[in-house]
N, C-alpha and C positions, 0 to 999 in steps of 0.2 A: 922529797917532793915539797915544793913551796906551798905555804898556805894549807898545811895539813889540818887534821881535825883538832890538834892541840893548839893551834894558833889560827883561828878562823879569820881574823882581821886581814891576814895576808892573802886570803882568797880573793880579795878585791883586785889584787895586782899579780895573781899567779899567771902562769903561761896560758892555761885554758881560758881564764877570764879575759886576758888581753887578746887572745885569738878570737874569742866570741865578739868582743867589741870591734875588732877589725872587720869582721864579717858584717856587723851591723852598719859600720861606716860605708863599706862598699855597696851593700844592698841599697841603702837609703840614697847614696849619691847617684846611683844609676836610676833609681825610681824617680827622684825629683828632677833629674835631667830630662827623663822621658815625659813626666807630667808637664814640666815647663815648656818643652818643645810642642807637645800636643796642644796645650792651651794657646800657644802663640800661633800655631798653624791654623787652628780652627777659627780664631778671631781674625786672623789675616785673610782667611778664605771667605768667611761669611759676614764679617763685620756686625755680627749679631750677638749680644750678651746672652740671649736665651739659648743660642746654639751651644755655648760653653756650658750653660747650666744643664742642658739636655745630655751633653757628653758626660759630665760628672755624675748626673743622676743615673743614667743607664750603666755606667761603669761600676757603680757600687751596689745597685739594686740586687742582682743575683746573690752576691756574697752575703748581703744582709739577710736575705730570706733563708739561706742555707747555714748561717752562722752557728746556731745551736747544734745542729746535726754534725757540723764539722768539729765543734768542740767536744761533743760526746765521742766521736770517732777517735780524736787525738788521745783522750783519756784512756782508751783501751788498747793503744798501740805504742810502739817505740817512738817517742817524740823526735829524737835525733834523726832517725831515718825519714820521718815525714817532712821535717824541715828541709832536708837535702832534696827530696823529691820535688817539693814545692819550688825550691830555688831553680832546679834544672828546668822545670816546666815553664817558669816565668822567663828564663833565658830564651827558650824556643819561641815563646810568644813575642818577646822583644825583637827577635830577628824577623818575625813576620811584619812588624811595624816598619822595618827598614824599607821593604818594598812599598808599603802603603804610603810612605812619605812622598812618593812620586806619583800618587793617585791624583787625577784632575781635581781641582778645587771643588767642583760641584758634587763629587762623589766621596769626598774625604771623610765626612762625618760618620756614616753608617759603618764602614770598616773599622774605624777607630773605636766605635762603641762596642762592636762584637769582640774584637781582640782584647780591649780593655776590660770588659766585664769578665771574660774567662780568666784573664790574668789576675783580677782581683779576687776571684774564688781561691786561687792558689796562694795569694797573699794572705787571705784569711787563714788558710791552713798553716802557712808559715808562722803567722803571729801566734795562733793558739799553740802550735808546737813549741815555739820559743818560750812562751809563758810557762808551759809545763816543764821544759827542759832546764830552765835557769836553776831549779833546785838541784840539778846535777853539777852545777858550777860553784855556787856559793851557798852557805847555810842561811836559814831563814832570818836570823837576827840581823843579817847584813843586807836583806833584800831591798830596803828603801835606798840605801847608799849605792848598791849595785845598780838599781834602776836609774838613779841619777847619772852614774858613770856611763851606762850603756846608752841612755837617751842622749847624753852629751855627744857620744861617738856617732850616733845616728844623725844628730843634727849637724855635726860637721859635714856629713854627707849632703845635708840640705843646703849647706853653703857651697860646697864644691859642685853639686849637680847643676843648680841654676847658673853658676859662673861659667861652667863648661858649655852649657846650653847657649848662653848668650854669645860666647865666642864662636861656636859652631854656626848659630843662626846668622851671625853677622858676617862670617868669613867663608863658610862652607855649606855643604848640603845638609839639610835637616835630618836626612836618614842616618847620618853618622851618630846622632844623639842616641838612637835606638840600638845601634851596634855596640856602643859603649855600655849601654844599659844591660845588654845580654851578657857581656863579659863580666860585669860586676856580680851578677847572680851566680855565675859559675864559680868565681873566686870565693863568694860568701859561703857556698856549699862546701867547698874544699877546706875552708878555715874553721868550720864548726868543730869544736874540740870534743874529745871523748870525755865521758863522765868522770868526775872526781868523787861524787857522792851518789848513793843509791836513790833511785827514783821509783816510787810506787806506781804500779799500773792498776787501773780500776778493774774490779771484778764485774760480773754480769749485773747490769741494772738498766733501767729505761731512762730515756731522756726526760720524761716527766718527773721521775724520782730525783734526778740531778737538779732540775730547775726548782723543784720544791725545796730541796736542801738549801740552795742558794737564796731563795726567797725568804727562808726562815732566819737569815742572818741580817739583822736590821742595818748595820753599818755598811755591809756589802750592797744590800738592796738599795738603800737610800742614795749611796754614792753613784751606783749605776743609773738610777733615775735622773739625778741631777746632771750627770755626765751626758746622758742622752738628750736632755732638754737643751743644755747649753750647746752641745755639738750641732744640734739641728739648726740653730739660729746663728751662733757666734763663731764656730770654729771652721767655717768654710774659707780658710785663708787662701787656699790654692785657687779659689774662685774670686775672692774679693780683691786680692792684690792685682791680678790682671785687669779686672774691671776698673780699679782705681787708675792704673797706668793708662788704660785705653781712654778714659774720660778726661783725665787731667794732663796726660803727658804723651798723647798721640801714639799710644802703643809702642813706645820706644823700647826695644829689647834691652838696651843698656840700663835704663831706669828700672825695668822689670827685674833684671838681675840684681841691681843695687838694693832694691827693696827686699827681695827674697834673701839676699845675703845678710842684710841688717837684721831681719827677723831670725835668720839662722844663727847668727853670732849671739844674739840675745838668748836664744834657746840653748845654745851650748853652755853659756855661763850659768843659766838657770839650773841645768842638769849638774854642772860642776859644783854649784853650791849645795844642791840636794845630796850629792855624793859625800860632801864634807860634813853636812849637818847631822847631828845626833838627836835632833828633836823629833817629835811625833810627826809622821807623814800626814796625818789628818790636818794638823795645824798648817803645815806648809802648803797643803792642797788648797786650803781656804784662802790664804794670803796670795797664792799664785793666781787663783781665779779672779780675785778682787782686782789685782794689778792688771790683768789682761783686760777686764771690763773697762777700767778707767782709761787705759791707753787707746782702746778702740773708740771709746766715746770721744777722746781728744782728736783722733784721726778724722772724725766726721766734722770737726769744728775748725780745722786748719787748712790753709792753702799753701803753706810753706813746704818746699821740698826738703829742707834740712830738718824741720820739725817733724815732718812725716817719717823721715828716716830714723830719727831718735825715738819716736813713738813705736815704730815697728820693732826696733831693738828691744824696748821695754816690754812690748806685747809678747814677743818671743820668749823673753825671760819668764814672764808670768805664766804663759801657757805650758812651758816645759816643766816649771816647778809644779804646776797642778797635775799634769799628766803623769810625770814620774812618781809623784807622791801617791796618786790614785792607783797606779799599777801595783805599788807595794802594798797598799791597804787591801786591795782586792785579792792579791795572790796569797798573802799571809793570813787573810781572813777566812780562807777555805782550806779544806784538807787537800793533800797532794793529788788525790784521786779526782778532784773537781777542778784542777787548775787549767786544764785544756778548755773545759766548758766555760769557766769564768773568764778565761782569756778571749774566747770567741764572743762572749757577751760584752766584754770591754771593747773589742774591736768593732762590734755592732754599734755600741754607744758612741764610739769615736768616729768611725768612718761609715758605719752602716746607715746612719741618719743622713749621710751626704746626698743620697738620691732626692729626698724631699727638701733637704736644706739648700742644696745647690739651686734647685728650681725656685725655692722661696726667696733666696737672697737676690738671684738674678731678676726675678719678677719684681721684687721691691725696688731694685736698682733701676729697672726700666720705668717704673711708675713714679718713684720718689726721688731718684737720683742716687748716685753712689754714696755721697756724703751722708745723706739722711739714713741710708741703710747701715752705714758704719755706726751711727749713733744707736740704732736699734740693736745692733750686735753687742755693743759695749754695755748698754743698759741691761740686756738679757744676761750677759755673763756676770755682771755685778750682782744681779738679783739671785742668780744661781749660787754664787758664793755665800750670800747671806742665808739662803735657804739651807745650804749644806751645814753651815755652822749651827743653825737652829736645830737641825736634826741631830747633830752631835750632842748638843746640850740636852736634848730630850732623851737621848739614849746613853746612859752612863754604865752600860753593862761592862763588867770586868773582863768579859771574853771578847772585847772588841778586837778588830783586826790588828791594831798597832799598840794596844795597851801593854802588851808583853814584849814589845820589840826590845831586844837586847837582854832579855832575862833567861834565854836558853833556847836551844834548837829543838825543832821537832825531831822525833826519833830517826826517821829515814833520812832526813836532810843532814843529820849530823854524823852519819856513818860513812867513812870513806868507801868508795866503790871498789869492790874486789871482783874481778871477772871470774866466772865459773871455771873450775879446773885449775 
């Protein structure tokens, strides 16, 4: 078996790891194809930026409210099975969107909101399950590098998804986007590998106890707070890029695809660099967030199509470096029995703030213009990076999430999985 316990570095490129990454790619490509198509349909039907904000807000609100309970549930169950259930459920909901794509324009918003919000609940379940299940694929000292590799795979999907969406929206029926989305979820479930390492399941405990445990870890707590604040204002890329295209480029689907692809390519390379780096993920998280802030500040100050494309590339690089590094800090910073819960909190910080954030940025864009809103996003992200670094300097605990990265595996993560019997 490649990448066994005696040679953990090979776990990054073992067959289970590559199968896991392939599933991430397929799932993300379908999801971003669907999100791109929905954004384009809503803006084309309503011509109202606030309608897009309402769609994004309502899509993520239920999942945000249920996030901690979902994470607690994942910690007490088989995470692999839960991920597969979540994938199949999202496939069924994507098929429902095929029919909704042919709904009259005046009725399109509410059905998209209902199906999208239910789908996002299962997406939260999938994310928390994957966060817990990664310990079955690679040992903890490789978590930051594996996070970079898997995030690169998922962002390749963010390149492929908008590209396919652009082709379909230009040449064919929009409902085909959602049919492809459904098929990717099915394949993602089938590709989820069996465990290589043993994963601990949490014993009886309350949600309050789990949240108290996580709150008592300063580096985990502080990173979650910074992440939530920055995501609220700055990380609404799925909303801001369509608004930029609508205001400056007449809602051209080819420009929308080009900008999304540039952001995706930058994200892919940011994850690839994180997979190669052996430095502290806390440091790479800081520099990634600072870079993202600087590029979005620049987006608000330029009218050049080429410069915008380059800045989106750099912004994607910075955001992926930050998110992949943060995922590793959070996961290794808690015990395995809390990784589903911390995964759900991470998802809440990342996408759970979208309901308010989408309404905030679309409201700001309506009042101040898209360019000024982009400046606000950039300044907020840069300030978040500085705040995070200050919190790291204030907390020099030797038990930090990444201080021992590369110094040894946690016991359960280091034992090869041996099926019973």
